[in-house]
C-alpha positions in Angstrom: 115.4 110.3 74.4 116.8 108.4 71.4 114.7 106.3 69.0 116.6 103.3 70.3 115.7 104.0 73.9 112.1 104.5 73.0 111.9 101.2 71.1 113.6 99.4 74.1 111.1 100.8 76.6 108.2 99.8 74.4 109.2 96.2 75.0 109.6 96.1 78.7 107.2 96.2 81.7 106.8 98.9 84.3 107.5 96.2 86.9 111.0 95.6 85.4 111.6 99.3 85.1 110.7 99.8 88.8 113.2 97.1 89.7 116.0 98.7 87.7 115.2 102.1 89.3 115.1 100.6 92.7 118.6 99.3 92.2 119.7 102.9 91.8 117.9 103.9 95.0 114.8 105.3 93.3 111.8 103.9 95.2 108.9 106.2 94.3 108.7 106.5 90.6 105.4 104.5 90.0 102.4 106.7 89.8 99.9 105.7 92.4 96.3 104.8 91.5 96.1 105.4 87.8 94.8 102.8 85.4 94.8 102.4 81.6 91.5 103.0 79.8 92.6 100.6 77.0 95.3 98.1 78.2 95.4 96.6 74.7 97.2 99.6 73.2 100.6 98.5 74.2 103.3 100.4 76.0 103.1 104.2 76.1 106.6 105.9 75.9 107.4 109.6 75.7 109.0 112.5 77.4 106.8 114.4 80.0 105.0 117.5 79.1 103.2 118.7 82.2 100.1 120.6 83.2 99.3 121.7 86.8 95.9 122.4 88.3 95.3 124.1 91.6 91.9 124.2 93.4 89.4 126.3 91.6 88.3 129.6 92.9 84.8 130.3 91.6 85.3 134.0 90.8 88.3 133.2 88.6 87.1 130.0 86.9 83.7 130.5 85.2 83.0 128.7 81.9 83.9 131.9 80.0 87.6 131.4 80.7 87.7 129.0 77.7 87.0 131.9 75.5 90.6 132.9 76.1 92.9 131.1 73.6 95.8 131.4 76.1 93.9 129.3 78.6 96.5 127.1 80.1 94.6 123.8 79.5 93.9 124.7 75.9 97.5 125.9 75.3 98.8 122.7 76.8 96.7 120.5 74.4 97.9 122.6 71.4 101.6 122.8 72.5 102.3 119.3 73.9 104.9 118.0 71.4 104.2 115.0 69.2 105.7 111.9 70.8 105.4 113.5 74.3 103.2 112.3 77.2 101.0 114.9 78.8 101.1 114.4 82.5 98.5 116.3 84.6 98.7 117.2 88.2 95.1 117.0 89.4 96.0 116.8 93.0 94.6 113.2 93.1 91.2 114.6 93.0 88.8 112.7 90.6 85.7 114.5 91.6 85.9 116.6 88.4 87.4 115.8 85.0 91.0 116.6 84.2 90.0 116.5 80.5 87.4 114.9 78.2 87.1 113.1 75.0 87.5 116.1 72.6 90.8 117.3 74.1 92.3 113.8 74.3 91.2 113.3 70.6 93.0 116.5 69.8 96.2 115.2 71.4 95.8 111.9 69.6 95.5 113.7 66.3 98.6 115.8 67.1 100.7 112.7 67.6 101.1 112.8 71.3 102.2 109.5 72.7 99.7 109.4 75.7 98.1 111.3 78.5 98.1 110.7 82.3 96.2 112.2 85.2 96.0 111.3 88.9 92.3 112.6 88.6 89.7 111.4 86.2 88.6 111.8 82.6 85.0 112.6 81.5 83.8 110.8 78.3 85.9 107.9 79.5 84.1 105.2 77.4 84.8 107.2 74.3 88.4 107.8 75.3 88.8 104.1 75.7 88.1 103.5 72.0 90.9 105.9 70.9 94.3 104.9 69.7 96.1 107.0 72.3 97.0 105.5 75.7 95.2 107.3 78.5 95.6 106.7 82.3 93.3 108.1 85.0 92.1 107.2 88.5 88.5 106.9 87.7 85.7 108.4 85.5 84.7 111.9 86.4 81.7 113.5 84.6 81.8 117.1 86.0 83.8 119.7 84.1 87.2 120.4 85.4 86.2 124.1 86.1 84.1 122.9 89.1 87.2 122.0 91.1 90.3 122.4 89.0 92.0 125.6 87.8 94.6 125.2 85.1 97.7 127.3 86.1 101.1 126.2 84.8 102.4 124.4 81.8 105.6 122.4 81.6 106.8 122.9 85.2 107.7 120.3 87.8 104.6 118.7 89.2 103.4 115.9 91.4 101.2 113.2 89.8 100.0 110.2 91.9 102.7 111.0 94.6 105.6 111.0 92.1 107.6 114.1 91.2 107.6 114.7 87.5 110.0 117.0 85.7 109.4 118.2 82.1 111.5 115.9 79.8 111.3 113.0 82.3 110.8 109.7 80.4 107.2 108.3 81.1 106.4 104.6 80.4 102.9 103.1 80.8 101.6 99.5 80.4 98.7 97.5 81.5 99.7 97.8 85.1 100.3 101.7 85.3 102.9 104.4 84.7 106.5 104.8 85.8 108.6 108.0 85.6 112.3 107.7 84.6 114.6 110.6 85.3 115.7 111.8 81.8 119.5 111.6 82.6 119.4 107.8 83.3 116.8 106.7 80.7 119.3 105.2 78.3 120.9 103.1 81.0 117.6 102.0 82.5 116.3 100.9 79.0 119.4 98.9 78.5 119.2 97.1 81.8 115.4 96.5 81.6 116.0 94.7 78.2 118.6 92.5 79.8 116.3 91.9 82.8 113.4 91.0 80.5 115.4 88.5 78.6 116.4 86.7 81.9 112.9 86.8 83.3 111.5 85.3 80.0 114.0 82.5 80.4 113.0 82.0 84.0 109.4 82.0 83.2 109.9 79.3 80.5 111.8 77.1 82.9 109.3 77.5 85.7 106.5 76.6 83.4 108.5 73.5 82.4 108.4 72.6 86.2 111.8 73.8 87.4 112.2 75.2 91.0 113.1 78.8 91.4 115.8 77.8 93.9 119.1 78.5 92.3 117.3 79.8 89.2 115.8 83.0 90.4 118.2 84.6 91.3 120.7 82.5 89.3 122.9 81.3 92.3 123.5 77.9 90.6 126.2 78.0 88.0 124.2 75.7 85.8 121.4 78.4 85.6 123.8 80.8 84.2 125.0 78.2 81.7 121.5 77.4 80.7 120.6 81.1 80.3 123.6 81.6 78.0 122.6 78.8 75.9 118.9 79.9 75.8 120.0 83.4 74.7 122.0 82.0 71.9 119.0 79.8 70.6 116.6 82.7 71.0 118.9 85.3 69.4 118.5 87.5 72.6 
């Protein structure tokens, strides 16, 4: 992902991105049932770095597994690249934590752009105060070991019913998280910027009292003329 694309995606909504993806036949790119712990942080944008959990088997998942420096969860936290988004496949199971405040703090200090799980985080009140975007289904106090066994790093996963490949572009805002296939990220970003400009114009006109008929979509020629003039005035 180029710096230009990253900057563009920081200024558009997941709703707009979903529409741009839908135009290309991609209907299932919005991760279901995940929510931001701190919506005020602004857009999260980064390439996906994945971690996959499977159901824990008690004889293989005691607390002592964390003594192993090569434990997949610990390795993922230390290897997720700066600027990436860690995406965790927790099988939509929030009965136990996917991670906690210490691990998310470490990701933040390493420059990771954000973290997403379709399960839950423990220490969620503390995570909500950090300057790293974090998305989960709901708080989950029990350690991940009670239900989740970390297995694979940076492989294709499912997160909230969305397929996520390493390197896919992940964008989060106050509504949720969308996954953009890497090979179309530049084009989607360009289109989303254009769509956002038009929607801002429409919103302004609707708040002035104008009807949406002929404006949204712009089936009246005057709407197109007005939009062109608005863009010139706004420098957009």
